TORKOL-4160 file (C-alpha; in steps of 0.2 Angstrom, whole numbers, padded with zeros to 4 digits, m for minus):
322
<pt num="1" X="m0120" Y="0125" Z="m0079"/>
<pt num="2" X="m0132" Y="0140" Z="m0079"/>
<pt num="3" X="m0139" Y="0136" Z="m0069"/>
<pt num="4" X="m0129" Y="0128" Z="m0055"/>
<pt num="5" X="m0110" Y="0140" Z="m0058"/>
<pt num="6" X="m0119" Y="0154" Z="m0068"/>
<pt num="7" X="m0099" Y="0163" Z="m0062"/>
<pt num="8" X="m0093" Y="0151" Z="m0073"/>
<pt num="9" X="m0104" Y="0150" Z="m0088"/>
<pt num="10" X="m0090" Y="0162" Z="m0098"/>
<pt num="11" X="m0074" Y="0148" Z="m0095"/>
<pt num="12" X="m0085" Y="0138" Z="m0106"/>
<pt num="13" X="m0081" Y="0143" Z="m0127"/>
<pt num="14" X="m0089" Y="0141" Z="m0140"/>
<pt num="15" X="m0091" Y="0124" Z="m0150"/>
<pt num="16" X="m0083" Y="0131" Z="m0165"/>
<pt num="17" X="m0068" Y="0134" Z="m0155"/>
<pt num="18" X="m0070" Y="0121" Z="m0144"/>
<pt num="19" X="m0053" Y="0106" Z="m0152"/>
<pt num="20" X="m0040" Y="0091" Z="m0147"/>
<pt num="21" X="m0025" Y="0103" Z="m0156"/>
<pt num="22" X="m0029" Y="0115" Z="m0141"/>
<pt num="23" X="m0020" Y="0099" Z="m0130"/>
<pt num="24" X="m0005" Y="0100" Z="m0136"/>
<pt num="25" X="0000" Y="0115" Z="m0128"/>
<pt num="26" X="0002" Y="0106" Z="m0111"/>
<pt num="27" X="m0018" Y="0096" Z="m0107"/>
<pt num="28" X="m0019" Y="0079" Z="m0098"/>
<pt num="29" X="m0030" Y="0066" Z="m0101"/>
<pt num="30" X="m0033" Y="0056" Z="m0091"/>
<pt num="31" X="m0044" Y="0037" Z="m0090"/>
<pt num="32" X="m0045" Y="0019" Z="m0084"/>
<pt num="33" X="m0032" Y="0008" Z="m0088"/>
<pt num="34" X="m0043" Y="m0007" Z="m0097"/>
<pt num="35" X="m0034" Y="m0008" Z="m0114"/>
<pt num="36" X="m0048" Y="0000" Z="m0125"/>
<pt num="37" X="m0043" Y="0014" Z="m0115"/>
<pt num="38" X="m0025" Y="0015" Z="m0117"/>
<pt num="39" X="m0027" Y="0014" Z="m0132"/>
<pt num="40" X="m0037" Y="0025" Z="m0135"/>
<pt num="41" X="m0025" Y="0035" Z="m0126"/>
<pt num="42" X="m0010" Y="0031" Z="m0134"/>
<pt num="43" X="m0021" Y="0037" Z="m0154"/>
<pt num="44" X="m0025" Y="0053" Z="m0144"/>
<pt num="45" X="m0009" Y="0057" Z="m0139"/>
<pt num="46" X="m0001" Y="0052" Z="m0151"/>
<pt num="47" X="m0010" Y="0062" Z="m0165"/>
<pt num="48" X="m0010" Y="0080" Z="m0155"/>
<pt num="49" X="0004" Y="0078" Z="m0146"/>
<pt num="50" X="0012" Y="0090" Z="m0132"/>
<pt num="51" X="0001" Y="0078" Z="m0117"/>
<pt num="52" X="0003" Y="0076" Z="m0101"/>
<pt num="53" X="m0005" Y="0056" Z="m0097"/>
<pt num="54" X="m0015" Y="0053" Z="m0084"/>
<pt num="55" X="m0020" Y="0036" Z="m0074"/>
<pt num="56" X="m0035" Y="0033" Z="m0069"/>
<pt num="57" X="m0030" Y="0035" Z="m0048"/>
<pt num="58" X="m0043" Y="0027" Z="m0042"/>
<pt num="59" X="m0040" Y="0009" Z="m0054"/>
<pt num="60" X="m0023" Y="0011" Z="m0054"/>
<pt num="61" X="m0021" Y="0006" Z="m0037"/>
<pt num="62" X="m0030" Y="m0011" Z="m0042"/>
<pt num="63" X="m0020" Y="m0015" Z="m0057"/>
<pt num="64" X="m0004" Y="m0015" Z="m0043"/>
<pt num="65" X="m0015" Y="m0029" Z="m0032"/>
<pt num="66" X="m0016" Y="m0036" Z="m0048"/>
<pt num="67" X="0003" Y="m0039" Z="m0051"/>
<pt num="68" X="0003" Y="m0045" Z="m0034"/>
<pt num="69" X="m0010" Y="m0058" Z="m0035"/>
<pt num="70" X="m0003" Y="m0064" Z="m0050"/>
<pt num="71" X="0018" Y="m0066" Z="m0040"/>
<pt num="72" X="0007" Y="m0072" Z="m0025"/>
<pt num="73" X="m0001" Y="m0085" Z="m0031"/>
<pt num="74" X="0017" Y="m0095" Z="m0044"/>
<pt num="75" X="0026" Y="m0090" Z="m0032"/>
<pt num="76" X="0012" Y="m0100" Z="m0019"/>
<pt num="77" X="0006" Y="m0117" Z="m0033"/>
<pt num="78" X="0027" Y="m0118" Z="m0034"/>
<pt num="79" X="0026" Y="m0119" Z="m0014"/>
<pt num="80" X="0011" Y="m0130" Z="m0010"/>
<pt num="81" X="0017" Y="m0141" Z="m0025"/>
<pt num="82" X="0017" Y="m0156" Z="m0017"/>
<pt num="83" X="m0001" Y="m0154" Z="m0007"/>
<pt num="84" X="m0012" Y="m0147" Z="m0021"/>
<pt num="85" X="m0005" Y="m0164" Z="m0030"/>
<pt num="86" X="m0011" Y="m0176" Z="m0015"/>
<pt num="87" X="m0027" Y="m0167" Z="m0019"/>
<pt num="88" X="m0040" Y="m0175" Z="m0029"/>
<pt num="89" X="m0042" Y="m0166" Z="m0046"/>
<pt num="90" X="m0062" Y="m0164" Z="m0043"/>
<pt num="91" X="m0060" Y="m0152" Z="m0029"/>
<pt num="92" X="m0053" Y="m0139" Z="m0038"/>
<pt num="93" X="m0041" Y="m0131" Z="m0027"/>
<pt num="94" X="m0027" Y="m0117" Z="m0032"/>
<pt num="95" X="m0019" Y="m0107" Z="m0022"/>
<pt num="96" X="m0028" Y="m0093" Z="m0031"/>
<pt num="97" X="m0035" Y="m0079" Z="m0018"/>
<pt num="98" X="m0047" Y="m0072" Z="m0029"/>
<pt num="99" X="m0054" Y="m0093" Z="m0035"/>
<pt num="100" X="m0055" Y="m0092" Z="m0016"/>
<pt num="101" X="m0068" Y="m0078" Z="m0015"/>
<pt num="102" X="m0076" Y="m0083" Z="m0028"/>
<pt num="103" X="m0080" Y="m0099" Z="m0017"/>
<pt num="104" X="m0085" Y="m0087" Z="m0004"/>
<pt num="105" X="m0098" Y="m0080" Z="m0012"/>
<pt num="106" X="m0106" Y="m0090" Z="m0021"/>
<pt num="107" X="m0107" Y="m0103" Z="m0001"/>
<pt num="108" X="m0110" Y="m0087" Z="0009"/>
<pt num="109" X="m0117" Y="m0077" Z="0003"/>
<pt num="110" X="m0132" Y="m0071" Z="0012"/>
<pt num="111" X="m0141" Y="m0062" Z="m0002"/>
<pt num="112" X="m0140" Y="m0083" Z="m0007"/>
<pt num="113" X="m0140" Y="m0080" Z="m0028"/>
<pt num="114" X="m0129" Y="m0095" Z="m0029"/>
<pt num="115" X="m0143" Y="m0112" Z="m0034"/>
<pt num="116" X="m0130" Y="m0121" Z="m0028"/>
<pt num="117" X="m0124" Y="m0111" Z="m0012"/>
<pt num="118" X="m0129" Y="m0111" Z="0010"/>
<pt num="119" X="m0129" Y="m0094" Z="0013"/>
<pt num="120" X="m0148" Y="m0092" Z="0019"/>
<pt num="121" X="m0141" Y="m0111" Z="0029"/>
<pt num="122" X="m0126" Y="m0103" Z="0038"/>
<pt num="123" X="m0135" Y="m0090" Z="0042"/>
<pt num="124" X="m0146" Y="m0099" Z="0054"/>
<pt num="125" X="m0133" Y="m0109" Z="0061"/>
<pt num="126" X="m0123" Y="m0092" Z="0067"/>
<pt num="127" X="m0139" Y="m0085" Z="0073"/>
<pt num="128" X="m0140" Y="m0102" Z="0086"/>
<pt num="129" X="m0123" Y="m0108" Z="0086"/>
<pt num="130" X="m0114" Y="m0090" Z="0087"/>
<pt num="131" X="m0125" Y="m0078" Z="0092"/>
<pt num="132" X="m0120" Y="m0061" Z="0094"/>
<pt num="133" X="m0103" Y="m0064" Z="0085"/>
<pt num="134" X="m0096" Y="m0053" Z="0073"/>
<pt num="135" X="m0098" Y="m0057" Z="0054"/>
<pt num="136" X="m0097" Y="m0048" Z="0037"/>
<pt num="137" X="m0107" Y="m0049" Z="0024"/>
<pt num="138" X="m0096" Y="m0060" Z="0010"/>
<pt num="139" X="m0088" Y="m0046" Z="m0008"/>
<pt num="140" X="m0102" Y="m0048" Z="m0022"/>
<pt num="141" X="m0086" Y="m0059" Z="m0036"/>
<pt num="142" X="m0101" Y="m0058" Z="m0050"/>
<pt num="143" X="m0098" Y="m0053" Z="m0063"/>
<pt num="144" X="m0077" Y="m0042" Z="m0066"/>
<pt num="145" X="m0072" Y="m0035" Z="m0053"/>
<pt num="146" X="m0053" Y="m0026" Z="m0055"/>
<pt num="147" X="m0057" Y="m0023" Z="m0033"/>
<pt num="148" X="m0065" Y="m0041" Z="m0030"/>
<pt num="149" X="m0044" Y="m0044" Z="m0023"/>
<pt num="150" X="m0041" Y="m0035" Z="m0011"/>
<pt num="151" X="m0063" Y="m0031" Z="m0007"/>
<pt num="152" X="m0064" Y="m0047" Z="m0004"/>
<pt num="153" X="m0049" Y="m0052" Z="0011"/>
<pt num="154" X="m0059" Y="m0045" Z="0023"/>
<pt num="155" X="m0074" Y="m0052" Z="0024"/>
<pt num="156" X="m0062" Y="m0070" Z="0024"/>
<pt num="157" X="m0048" Y="m0063" Z="0036"/>
<pt num="158" X="m0066" Y="m0062" Z="0050"/>
<pt num="159" X="m0077" Y="m0074" Z="0044"/>
<pt num="160" X="m0065" Y="m0090" Z="0042"/>
<pt num="161" X="m0067" Y="m0098" Z="0059"/>
<pt num="162" X="m0085" Y="m0099" Z="0057"/>
<pt num="163" X="m0084" Y="m0103" Z="0040"/>
<pt num="164" X="m0074" Y="m0118" Z="0044"/>
<pt num="165" X="m0085" Y="m0125" Z="0059"/>
<pt num="166" X="m0101" Y="m0126" Z="0045"/>
<pt num="167" X="m0090" Y="m0131" Z="0033"/>
<pt num="168" X="m0085" Y="m0147" Z="0044"/>
<pt num="169" X="m0104" Y="m0147" Z="0051"/>
<pt num="170" X="m0108" Y="m0149" Z="0037"/>
<pt num="171" X="m0098" Y="m0163" Z="0027"/>
<pt num="172" X="m0100" Y="m0169" Z="0043"/>
<pt num="173" X="m0116" Y="m0179" Z="0040"/>
<pt num="174" X="m0125" Y="m0194" Z="0030"/>
<pt num="175" X="m0129" Y="m0193" Z="0019"/>
<pt num="176" X="m0142" Y="m0204" Z="0009"/>
<pt num="177" X="m0137" Y="m0215" Z="m0005"/>
<pt num="178" X="m0140" Y="m0204" Z="m0020"/>
<pt num="179" X="m0133" Y="m0190" Z="m0010"/>
<pt num="180" X="m0112" Y="m0184" Z="m0014"/>
<pt num="181" X="m0105" Y="m0170" Z="m0004"/>
<pt num="182" X="m0104" Y="m0153" Z="m0012"/>
<pt num="183" X="m0091" Y="m0155" Z="m0023"/>
<pt num="184" X="m0089" Y="m0134" Z="m0018"/>
<pt num="185" X="m0092" Y="m0138" Z="0003"/>
<pt num="186" X="m0075" Y="m0150" Z="m0001"/>
<pt num="187" X="m0065" Y="m0137" Z="m0010"/>
<pt num="188" X="m0067" Y="m0124" Z="0004"/>
<pt num="189" X="m0064" Y="m0135" Z="0017"/>
<pt num="190" X="m0047" Y="m0138" Z="0009"/>
<pt num="191" X="m0043" Y="m0121" Z="0006"/>
<pt num="192" X="m0049" Y="m0113" Z="0022"/>
<pt num="193" X="m0041" Y="m0124" Z="0032"/>
<pt num="194" X="m0022" Y="m0123" Z="0024"/>
<pt num="195" X="m0008" Y="m0112" Z="0036"/>
<pt num="196" X="m0002" Y="m0104" Z="0017"/>
<pt num="197" X="m0017" Y="m0096" Z="0013"/>
<pt num="198" X="m0027" Y="m0090" Z="0027"/>
<pt num="199" X="m0011" Y="m0084" Z="0030"/>
<pt num="200" X="m0009" Y="m0076" Z="0009"/>
<pt num="201" X="m0024" Y="m0071" Z="0017"/>
<pt num="202" X="m0021" Y="m0063" Z="0034"/>
<pt num="203" X="m0004" Y="m0057" Z="0021"/>
<pt num="204" X="m0016" Y="m0045" Z="0010"/>
<pt num="205" X="m0029" Y="m0039" Z="0022"/>
<pt num="206" X="m0016" Y="m0032" Z="0032"/>
<pt num="207" X="m0010" Y="m0021" Z="0014"/>
<pt num="208" X="m0032" Y="m0018" Z="0012"/>
<pt num="209" X="m0034" Y="m0008" Z="0027"/>
<pt num="210" X="m0016" Y="0005" Z="0028"/>
<pt num="211" X="m0014" Y="0005" Z="0007"/>
<pt num="212" X="m0029" Y="0003" Z="m0001"/>
<pt num="213" X="m0041" Y="0009" Z="0007"/>
<pt num="214" X="m0033" Y="0027" Z="0010"/>
<pt num="215" X="m0026" Y="0025" Z="m0008"/>
<pt num="216" X="m0045" Y="0026" Z="m0014"/>
<pt num="217" X="m0054" Y="0038" Z="m0004"/>
<pt num="218" X="m0038" Y="0049" Z="m0010"/>
<pt num="219" X="m0044" Y="0044" Z="m0026"/>
<pt num="220" X="m0062" Y="0048" Z="m0022"/>
<pt num="221" X="m0061" Y="0062" Z="m0012"/>
<pt num="222" X="m0046" Y="0074" Z="m0022"/>
<pt num="223" X="m0055" Y="0085" Z="m0033"/>
<pt num="224" X="m0066" Y="0091" Z="m0013"/>
<pt num="225" X="m0047" Y="0095" Z="m0006"/>
<pt num="226" X="m0042" Y="0110" Z="m0017"/>
<pt num="227" X="m0043" Y="0123" Z="0000"/>
<pt num="228" X="m0032" Y="0111" Z="0005"/>
<pt num="229" X="m0011" Y="0111" Z="0003"/>
<pt num="230" X="m0016" Y="0118" Z="m0015"/>
<pt num="231" X="m0021" Y="0098" Z="m0016"/>
<pt num="232" X="m0024" Y="0092" Z="m0036"/>
<pt num="233" X="m0027" Y="0075" Z="m0046"/>
<pt num="234" X="m0008" Y="0077" Z="m0047"/>
<pt num="235" X="m0005" Y="0081" Z="m0031"/>
<pt num="236" X="m0009" Y="0061" Z="m0031"/>
<pt num="237" X="0011" Y="0059" Z="m0040"/>
<pt num="238" X="0016" Y="0061" Z="m0020"/>
<pt num="239" X="0007" Y="0047" Z="m0013"/>
<pt num="240" X="0013" Y="0037" Z="m0029"/>
<pt num="241" X="0031" Y="0041" Z="m0024"/>
<pt num="242" X="0027" Y="0039" Z="m0001"/>
<pt num="243" X="0020" Y="0021" Z="m0005"/>
<pt num="244" X="0032" Y="0018" Z="m0016"/>
<pt num="245" X="0047" Y="0023" Z="m0003"/>
<pt num="246" X="0039" Y="0014" Z="0012"/>
<pt num="247" X="0035" Y="m0003" Z="0001"/>
<pt num="248" X="0053" Y="0000" Z="m0001"/>
<pt num="249" X="0059" Y="0001" Z="0016"/>
<pt num="250" X="0045" Y="m0013" Z="0020"/>
<pt num="251" X="0056" Y="m0026" Z="0004"/>
<pt num="252" X="0074" Y="m0022" Z="0014"/>
<pt num="253" X="0064" Y="m0024" Z="0032"/>
<pt num="254" X="0048" Y="m0038" Z="0030"/>
<pt num="255" X="0042" Y="m0037" Z="0050"/>
<pt num="256" X="0040" Y="m0021" Z="0047"/>
<pt num="257" X="0022" Y="m0028" Z="0039"/>
<pt num="258" X="0019" Y="m0035" Z="0059"/>
<pt num="259" X="0020" Y="m0016" Z="0067"/>
<pt num="260" X="0004" Y="m0009" Z="0066"/>
<pt num="261" X="0010" Y="0009" Z="0071"/>
<pt num="262" X="0020" Y="0007" Z="0057"/>
<pt num="263" X="0009" Y="m0001" Z="0043"/>
<pt num="264" X="m0009" Y="0010" Z="0050"/>
<pt num="265" X="0003" Y="0028" Z="0049"/>
<pt num="266" X="0009" Y="0026" Z="0029"/>
<pt num="267" X="0001" Y="0040" Z="0023"/>
<pt num="268" X="m0002" Y="0052" Z="0040"/>
<pt num="269" X="0008" Y="0065" Z="0032"/>
<pt num="270" X="m0007" Y="0067" Z="0023"/>
<pt num="271" X="m0020" Y="0065" Z="0035"/>
<pt num="272" X="m0008" Y="0078" Z="0046"/>
<pt num="273" X="m0009" Y="0089" Z="0028"/>
<pt num="274" X="m0031" Y="0083" Z="0026"/>
<pt num="275" X="m0041" Y="0085" Z="0040"/>
<pt num="276" X="m0057" Y="0080" Z="0024"/>
<pt num="277" X="m0042" Y="0061" Z="0027"/>
<pt num="278" X="m0036" Y="0064" Z="0047"/>
<pt num="279" X="m0056" Y="0064" Z="0049"/>
<pt num="280" X="m0059" Y="0050" Z="0035"/>
<pt num="281" X="m0049" Y="0037" Z="0047"/>
<pt num="282" X="m0054" Y="0040" Z="0064"/>
<pt num="283" X="m0072" Y="0038" Z="0058"/>
<pt num="284" X="m0067" Y="0021" Z="0049"/>
<pt num="285" X="m0053" Y="0013" Z="0062"/>
<pt num="286" X="m0064" Y="0019" Z="0078"/>
<pt num="287" X="m0079" Y="0028" Z="0079"/>
<pt num="288" X="m0087" Y="0017" Z="0067"/>
<pt num="289" X="m0098" Y="0007" Z="0079"/>
<pt num="290" X="m0100" Y="m0013" Z="0081"/>
<pt num="291" X="m0114" Y="m0024" Z="0072"/>
<pt num="292" X="m0118" Y="m0043" Z="0075"/>
<pt num="293" X="m0124" Y="m0055" Z="0066"/>
<pt num="294" X="m0141" Y="m0056" Z="0074"/>
<pt num="295" X="m0141" Y="m0036" Z="0068"/>
<pt num="296" X="m0141" Y="m0039" Z="0048"/>
<pt num="297" X="m0132" Y="m0025" Z="0049"/>
<pt num="298" X="m0112" Y="m0025" Z="0042"/>
<pt num="299" X="m0102" Y="m0014" Z="0049"/>
<pt num="300" X="m0085" Y="m0014" Z="0038"/>
<pt num="301" X="m0079" Y="0001" Z="0051"/>
<pt num="302" X="m0077" Y="m0012" Z="0068"/>
<pt num="303" X="m0072" Y="m0026" Z="0057"/>
<pt num="304" X="m0056" Y="m0014" Z="0049"/>
<pt num="305" X="m0055" Y="m0012" Z="0071"/>
<pt num="306" X="m0056" Y="m0030" Z="0075"/>
<pt num="307" X="m0040" Y="m0032" Z="0059"/>
<pt num="308" X="m0027" Y="m0019" Z="0063"/>
<pt num="309" X="m0027" Y="m0028" Z="0080"/>
<pt num="310" X="m0027" Y="m0047" Z="0074"/>
<pt num="311" X="m0020" Y="m0046" Z="0057"/>
<pt num="312" X="m0002" Y="m0039" Z="0067"/>
<pt num="313" X="m0004" Y="m0052" Z="0079"/>
<pt num="314" X="0010" Y="m0066" Z="0079"/>
<pt num="315" X="0000" Y="m0076" Z="0081"/>
<pt num="316" X="m0018" Y="m0083" Z="0079"/>
<pt num="317" X="m0034" Y="m0087" Z="0093"/>
<pt num="318" X="m0027" Y="m0105" Z="0096"/>
<pt num="319" X="m0009" Y="m0100" Z="0097"/>
<pt num="320" X="m0003" Y="m0107" Z="0076"/>
<pt num="321" X="0008" Y="m0092" Z="0069"/>
<pt num="322" X="0009" Y="m0087" Z="0052"/>
C-alpha cells in the first residue's frame, strides 16, 4: 500500500482498532452465492446487525439463469415426454441443455480431453469439408461451473449444422463385427436434430448476448467507472431494476424477444451514461474481425454478430421456423 498508494495509507486504521462491530454502522458485506458463503454472511449479519447485504453480481446472474434452466428443463421434459419415451434409454437422452453442452464438450472439444470424443478428427473433417467456415471452440464443461449453462450455448447454435453432418457421416460408417456405434455420438445426433432443443438453444443464446454479456461486463468493470455518473457497486441495483422491467415487458409480449433492436438495447441507458460500456458493446457486436477454423483462431465477436442477426430471424436456413 505504501508503494502503490502512499496517499491512502492514512485511511487504514491501526490493527488494534479494526473490529467487525464497526460494520454495524451502515457497513456492507458482500459474498458470492454458494451455500457456505451465504450461511457465513447470515451469521455475521445476525451477530453484528445494522449491515447491508450485497450479493456478488458476477454470480447472481448465474443464479437467475440456473433457476431458468431448471424450469425450462422441467417444461421440456413434459412437452417431449412421448418422444423421450420412444428413445432407447441406453442413449441417456434428456431435455437438459446442460447435459447437451457437456456431451458436446466431450465429443467436439478440439483439445480432445475426452478419450471417447472425436475433437481432433472433427477439426480435420471441418478443414476438408468446410474450409474457412466459422467454428466456435466449445466451452470446457469439466468441473463445477455456474456459468456453463449460458456460456456453452453459442458454440452449439453456431456449430450444430456442422456437428450434425459430422455425426451423420460417423454413424453411417461400416463397422467391424466387434465394433459398436458410439453412444455419445448417437446421443448427440438425437439431441441436435431435435427442432425443439435447437429452438431452446436459440432462445437462450439470445438471452446470453443481450443480457448475460452486458451484465458480466458491468460486474467486472464497475470498480473502474466511478468517474461516470457517480457509478459504483450499488448502481448495479438500478441495472437489476431495468432488467426486471424489460423482462416484464417481454413476458407480456413474448414476440419482443425476436426483435433484434429491442433485445440488443436492453441496457442502452447505461451505455449512454458509461462510455466504456458503449465502447465494449461496439467492439463486441460490430468491430471484431472474422476468424475461421483453418486459422485455429476462435473469434467470439464475429460469432456474436452472426448470431445476433440469425437468432432473431423467424426461420432457419432450411426454412424451418422455431
